[in-house]
C-alpha positions, 0 to 999 in steps of 0.5 A: 499500500502507498504511504499517504503524505501531505504535499506540503510538509510530507507528514503521513497519515500515521502522523496526522489526519489528511484530506484528499484533494484532486487536481487535473485528475490526480489525487493528492493529500494535505494535512489540516495544518497546511490547508490554509496554504492551499487556500491563501498561499497556493503559490507556495505549492506551485511546484507540487501542483504543476499547472496550477493557476497562481493569481494575484493575491486577494486584497484584504 
């Protein structure tokens, strides 16, 4: 069985709960601690999600 790990911090599902995500037909996983990076700083994951659109940051 393939070990599941967070695409950002590489912790496994034996260490932390992981959430599945799909992108371009490929399933990846991300932990709850790294989930805000997916939402707010996706550019930090661009190398791990090839082809992801990295737009301008939202004005807050």
